[in-house]
N, C-alpha and C positions, 0 to 999 in steps of 0.2 A: 272718780277723773277716769276716763279711757287713756290705755296705753297704747304703745306704737301697736301691739298685738292685737289691740281689742278693734281698731280702725282698719286692719289689713284686710280684712275679707271683703269690706264694704268698697274699698278702692279695687280690689282685684276684679270683683263683679261689675262694677261701674265700665271698666274699661271694656269689657265683653260688648256691652251695647253699643258703644261707640264703634265699635268694630262692626257691627250688624247696622249700622248708620239710622240710628234714631234720632229724630231731628228734632224731637221738639223740645229738648231739655239741652243744656252744657253739661259738658263732664265736670264732675264732683271734686271739687277740693279738698286738699288735706284740712283744713279750716271746718268746712262745711260738713264732712264725715263726722269730724270728730265732736259737732254739735250732733247732727242726725244719728249718728250709730251708736245710742247709749243701748244698753242691753234692752231688750222687748220683755214686757213684764208677763207674757204669756209661757205657761210652760209647755216646754215641749213637748212633753210624754203625754199633752192634752190634744195632738194633734194627729192625725191619724197617718199612718205611715202609706205610701204612695210607689212603689218599686215595682214599675210597670215594665211589662216586655221590650218596651221600645226601648229602652235606656239599657245603658251598661250596667253587667253585671252588679250587683252589690248584696253583703250580707245585710240582714235585720242590723246587727251590732253597726255596722258602718253608715248605716242609713240613719240611726238612733245619732250616733255620732256629729253625721254633718249635720242633721236636723239643730240640733244642740249649738252648734256654731254659730247656723244660719241666723236662729231666732235670739242669740247673744249678741250679734254684730252686722247682721246684714239686713234683717227686716224693716230697721228704722229708716232706711233710705229705698228700700225697692219694696216696700210693703209684703205682707205676708202672705198674699198668694203671687209674689213674682212680677204684678203687671204694672210696675212701674210706679213709684210715688216720687219722691225728690229726685231719687235714683233712677235710673233706665229700668226698664221691662227686661226680667231675666227668664223670658218664657221657653218652654221646650222647643219651640219653633226657631229660635236664637240659638240657645245653647247646644242643640245637637247639631245645627248644622256648620257650628264651629268645630265640633268634634273634641275627643279625649287631648289628643296632641295640642292643637291650639289654645284649648283652655290652659293646660298644663303651663305653658311656654310662658302666656300672659301673668299665670301666677307666681310662675319662677321668677324670669326676666322684670316684668315690670312693664311701664309706657310712660312716655312724655307728658301724657293726659291726667296725671295722677297717681297713678298706681305704683307701689314702692315694687322694688325686687324682693319679693318675697320669699322666696327658694334660695337665692343668692346671697340675702343677708342673715340666713340661718334660721330667721323668725319662724317657719314653718319647714316641716320635715317634709321627704318625698312622699310620704305614707298619706300624709294631712293634703297634700297638695293634690295628690290622684285620688282620694275620696271625694273630695270637693269638686272636681272637677266632674267624676261620674255625676254625683249626688243633685249637680246642677241640670243635669241633662232628664231627670227624673220628674214627673209631675210634684209641685209642690206639696206637701200635709197640708190639709184645711183645719183650723183649731176648730173647736166646735161653736155653735151658735150662743147669745147668752140672751136668752127670752125674760119675760114677767117670771116663770118659774124658779128659773135659777136666781133670779134679781131676789125674792121673797124668802128664797132658803139663805141667802147670805144676810138678810137685813136684821138687824139686832136695834132694839131699843134698849141700852143699858140704865136708863133713867127715864121713867114716861115724863110727859108734859105736865103731869098735875102734881107730879113730884119734884118738880123743879124749884128754885128759889123763887120767890114772888116779889124779891126785891135783890139788889146788889149785897151778896153777902162779904166781900172781900174791901178792901182799903184802897187797890189799886186804881190808878188814874188809866182808864182803862182806853179814853180815845190814845193813850199815848204808848200803848201796849205794841210790842213788835211779835209778829210771827215767824220765826226762824226756819226754815227747811234744813235738816240734817240729813242730808241726800244719802247716803250709804246706812245710815242708821235706821231707817225707816221710820223717822222720827219730825216732831217740830219739837225747838223751844221756843215756850210763852216767857218774852224777856220782859220786865218792866223797864220802859224808856225811859222813867227818873231817875231811879237809883242804877241802873245797867245790871241788876241782878236777876237772873233767872227764877220765873216763878215756879215753873213746871216743867219736865220734859213727856212730851204726850207721843203715845204709840200711835203711827198711820199707817199707812202704804207705802212700799218700796219708792223712794225717790220721789217725795211730794213735787210735784210740779209747779204749783199757785196755790196761793192762801186765798181767801174773799172772805167778807164781811157779810152778815146782813144789814138791811138798811137801818135796823136799830143800834147796831155796834156789840150786841149782845153776843150774836153767834159767829163762832170761825169756823169757817168748810174748807177742807183741803181733799185734794187728791193725789193720790200717786200713780206712777206709770204703772201701776196693777190694777188701776181701773176701783180700788178701794177709794171711798169719799167717808171722811169725817166729818161730824159737827160736835165742835166743842163748846159747852157753856162758861163765857166769861165771867157770869155773874156767881158761879160757884166760889165757895170760901178759897179752893183750890182749883182752877179753871181744866176742864178735863172731858174726855169725851162722853156724850149723850146717847149719839146713836152712829152707824155705821153701815154703808153697805156697799155691795161691788155691783158697780156697773155693767162691767164687762171682763176684757181678759187683758185692755190696755189702755189708758186713756191720759190726756193731758189737761182737761178744764171742766171748770165747775164756777156756776156763779148764782145769785139769788136774786129775788125780785125784788126791782127799787121804784116801780110807779107809785103814785100815790093812791092809798087803798089796798096795795097788796104788798106793804113792808112786812117782810120777813115771809111771807104767805107759802113763797114755793122754791124751791132750787131746781137747778138744770146741771148736767153734768153730759159731757159728749166723748164719745169711744172712739180710739183708734181701731180696736177689734171687738165686737162685729161693728162695723161702721154703722153708727146711730148714734142718738142721743135720748134722755129720759127726763121727763119732769118729775119732780118728786116734791111732798109734803116737805116745806120749809124747816119746820120742827122736829119731824121724827124722819124723814129720808123714807119714807113710805112712796115706791113707786107709784106713780099714777098714768102717765103714759109714755110709750118707748116707741121713737119715728126712726125709720133706718133712712139713710142719708144716698143708699144705692143710687145710681142712674147718669146719666148723660154730663160730657164736660160740656163746658161753656164754647169751646173752640171748635173743634172737631166735631160735636155730637156724638161722639161714643161712649158706648156703656161702659163704665169704668164699676167692677165689682168690690171697690174696697175705697172709697173715698172717706178719708180721717176726719173727723173734728177736731178743729182747731180751736182757736179763740172766741169766746163767747162772753158779750157784753149785756148790761141789763139798760135796755133803754129808759131815759129820764120822760121822753115825749110821748111812749104810749103802753101800756101793760105787754110789752114784748122782750122777748129775749133775740139778742142778734149773734148769730152762728154762722161762722166759718166754715164752710167744707171744703179742704184742701184741696184735694186731685180735680173736683170736678169746676173748680173757680167758681161755686155758686154762694151767696150771703143770702142767710134766710132771716126773714123776720116773723120770730113766731110768737102768735099773740096768744097768751094764756089768760084772758077773759073768762073765757070759758073751757076750763083743763078737760074737761070729757069732748071738748068739739074745737079742738083745736086749730086755729087759720093761720095757715103757713102761705107769705110771700115771697118768692123766690126774686132774687137780683141778679141777674149775671155779671160778673167781674173780670177776674182773671185767675188762672189755674195756679194753683200752689199757695193758696191764701194761708197765712200764719197769723202771726199776731198784731196788736195795734191798741189803741186808743181813743180817748176823747178828745177832740178840741176845747177850747178854754169852756167855752160856751155849753158842754155836752148836748150840743144838738148833733155836731158831727162826728161820726165814727172813721178814724182814717187807719187803715188796715194793710200790712204786706203782701202782697202776693210773691213770696221771695223769688224763687227760680222763675219767674216772667219779670222781675224787675221793675216789679209795678208797686204804687201806693194806691189802693182803691178809697176814695171817699163816701161813704153813704150820711146824705141827708135823712135822719133817723124822724123829722117830724114830718117832712113830706114821704117819706117810705121810697126812696127811691137813689140810683146812684146817681152822683151829683161828679164824678170824674174820675179820670184814670190817669196817673202821673207819674211818667219815668222816673226810676231813680236805681242808679246803677249797683250791681254787684250784690245781690244778695241782701235787700235791706233789712234790718233787724229791728224792730225799733222798742221792743218788749210794748210798756203801754206810749211810747215817747216822750217827748217834753216839749212843754207850754211856755212860753215868754212872748214878751213885747219887744219886737225889733225895734231898735233906733230909728233905722231908714225905712223898716217893710211893715211895721206895725205887727199886730199879731200873729205870730207862725208856730207851725208845730214840727218838730225836729227828731230824724231818724239817723241811727248810725247803721253800720252795713258790716257783714261776714267779709266781703271779697275785697275789699278796698280802705282807706281811710277816710273815706266821703262821710260827713256831716250834712244831711240834706235838709233845708228849711226849706217847707212850705207855708205859702200864705192862707191864712184860715178864716178871712175877715171879709166877704161879700160886700157886708154894706157900707164900712168907713177906709175901706182901700180895695174897693172893686177889683182894679187893673191886676194885684197881685194875688187876687183868690184862687188858691186852687192851681199853684204854679210854682215851681222851684225859685225863691227869690233869690238865693245863694247857696252855695257847697263851701264849707268849711273844712278844713285837712287836719286830722286828729293825729294819735300816734301809729297807726295801722291799724289795717283789717283785722278780722275775728273780734269785732265790738258785740256785745250782748245788749249792753242795758246804758240809756242816755238820761238824765234826770235834773231837773232843777224841781224850782218851788215858787209860788208867787211872791214869796218875803224875801227872796233871794236873788242874786245879781250873777249867780254862778249855775255853767252846766257843765257838767259832770260827763265823764265817757269812759267807758270800761272798755278792755281789748280783753279778756281772760283766754280767749283762742288764737292769739297772736303766737306763733312758733317761737319769738323772741322774748325768752324769759324776763330780761328787762322789763319789756313793754308789759307782758302778761301780769306783772306783780306790781305794775303801778297805776294811776289815773290820771287823766287828762282831764284840765280844767279851764275854762273859758269864762271870761271877763263880758258878762251878756251888752254892757254897755262899751266894750271896745273891744269888738271881735277881731279886728283887723290885727291886734294884737299877738293872736296866736294863742297857745295854751300854756299852762305851765304844768309840769310833770312832780307828781309827788307819789313818792317811795312807799306807799302806803304797807306792801309785804314789810318792807326793811324795818318800819316802825314797828311792827308786831314782835318782832326779833323771835321768829319760831324755830330758826335753826334749818334742817335741810327739809326738800319737798319742793313739790313746784310752786305752791304758794299762788295760786292764780286770784286775783283781786275781780270779784264781780259782784254785780248788780247794788250801785248807790240807791240809798233809801232816806228820805227826812223823816224826824220827828215831825209832831203835829205843828209845832211851834214854827219848824220850817230854819233853824239854828244850827242844827247838828245834822250830819250828813253821815249813814251807818255804810260800812262796806264789808262784806265777808272776805276774808282771806282763805282761801279754799284749798287745803291739803290734801294729801292722800289719806286713805282710811287709818292706816297706822299710824300716822303723822301728826303732830299738833296743828289745829287750827285758830281760828281767832276772829272776832267782829274789832273792826277798828274805826272808832267814833271820831269826827273831824268837826273841828269849830267851823261853819261854814262863813262867819267874817272874816276870820283871819287866816282860813285854812290850814291851821296849825293842828297837831296832835291833841286828840281832848282825852280818851279813853282806850285802853284794848282792853276786851273783855276774853279772858281765857279761861277754859273749862275743859274738865277730860272728857265730860258730856256733850260738847260742840265738836262732833264728829262729819266732817265735811261739809259746813257751812254753805248756803248758796242764796237760795232766793229770801230777801225778807221784805215783809210787809206791815207796813203802820198801820193799826186800827183807823186812825180818823182821815188819813190821806185813803186807804183804800175804800172805805165807805162812801166818801165824799169825790172819788176820782180826783184826787188833786195830783197834777204830774206834769 
């Protein structure tokens, strides 16, 4: 979990760009920086020092200390090259025009734009403030590129395909297994959804962002923020790693091929640094093709050197991966029918594309362009942009939630980081044409800071978390709506209280259903040195069913049920 100290640098440097009048993005809120500002997976030592004569005097030691602070706290919002990402640009033309005194004043006293009073609060020393002010006036140190040579050097196959089981060697109900991210431990927990017992703790990269399943449900793929990809064989007597690869220095996304005839054949991973994606063999992770995402932005048509790869989904309509390129605002349809001759269709959407999911038919991909406050709709069958829909204050759908609204028919829902809005978008252009690709209703939840929203085809409940809300009572609870009576508002369940963990932030994050759709699992995300838990709630009664605790459950966050992930059930 990010501390006040760990997000401060991000807020600090965001304000500088406000002063420089960067118009394309709004100021960054404390909630957003808490989300975006997780430490980068990039090793600062790998980035070449750029102490220039044009910047203020710095020693090598000072530069290295500052570089470490920036990569740990700032790069997530502002980009490795400081060209601007979710946060504003911090290039030397901006920072040098401000000068030492102005930069130190912003850092010390803060501003109404969202930056805390870092100096007067005592959280940063005068020495650190002076050092960071000078560092920002030097050219940013650039990490190395990561190409085929580096990938193949990192690639390991622990168990060759020929030596793997030819049939399932365990008695687990694989469809109801959960992959649970143990964020600060660099592991995932493989948990039996029937017995609620841990099957195995598997070593992975740092802070696994997502888990994805092969089309068969046999292979589990995870990717850490440090760009390490692991593939885990669920057929083994004790599921464990069979192959790993490092696809870059920082990453967020992995996906597998799902189109008929290509099941389990390919995997793809996208990087934050270098900005690129790689198509790999689905069984071994052998890298096949690497493609850069550097290019022009969708709006101003300006070159961006660091457009990061965000969400990736596998098309059900064509042998294609659908890839979000965050900073350029472009959605790529990458056809893998001939992996040696990739065909890529580029669809202009809106900048700062992030995450998203399918509508209930698996034809339309709805994805948030979060800082643009838009939802882009891609028709994966016709391979075109269907709509751009306004959604206020940083929509964050996760994969979103699909259900049939009593008045408006099929809808897809997203919550938000910046307000309490739960935005419902009509998704049926055939039987409910007048509602299609329009905001049909806005519900109001507990508050902003929501990351995930979830329901299930067999459920009448809509669950909405708010783990980044600054109010502890809200961040430790869950809101649940009755889909058939939305006007009634929501019920609040004290999930963290039910876990009985004692001290700590105890943030409740990411509802996830079991295969049957009659249980909802929640992570109670505590500090690294504090006790965390998984809480299982009966979906019908909304009552506590089980609290799963174990000393090995260190900072659990994301959870992915095998069946629901394979079949995109949400």
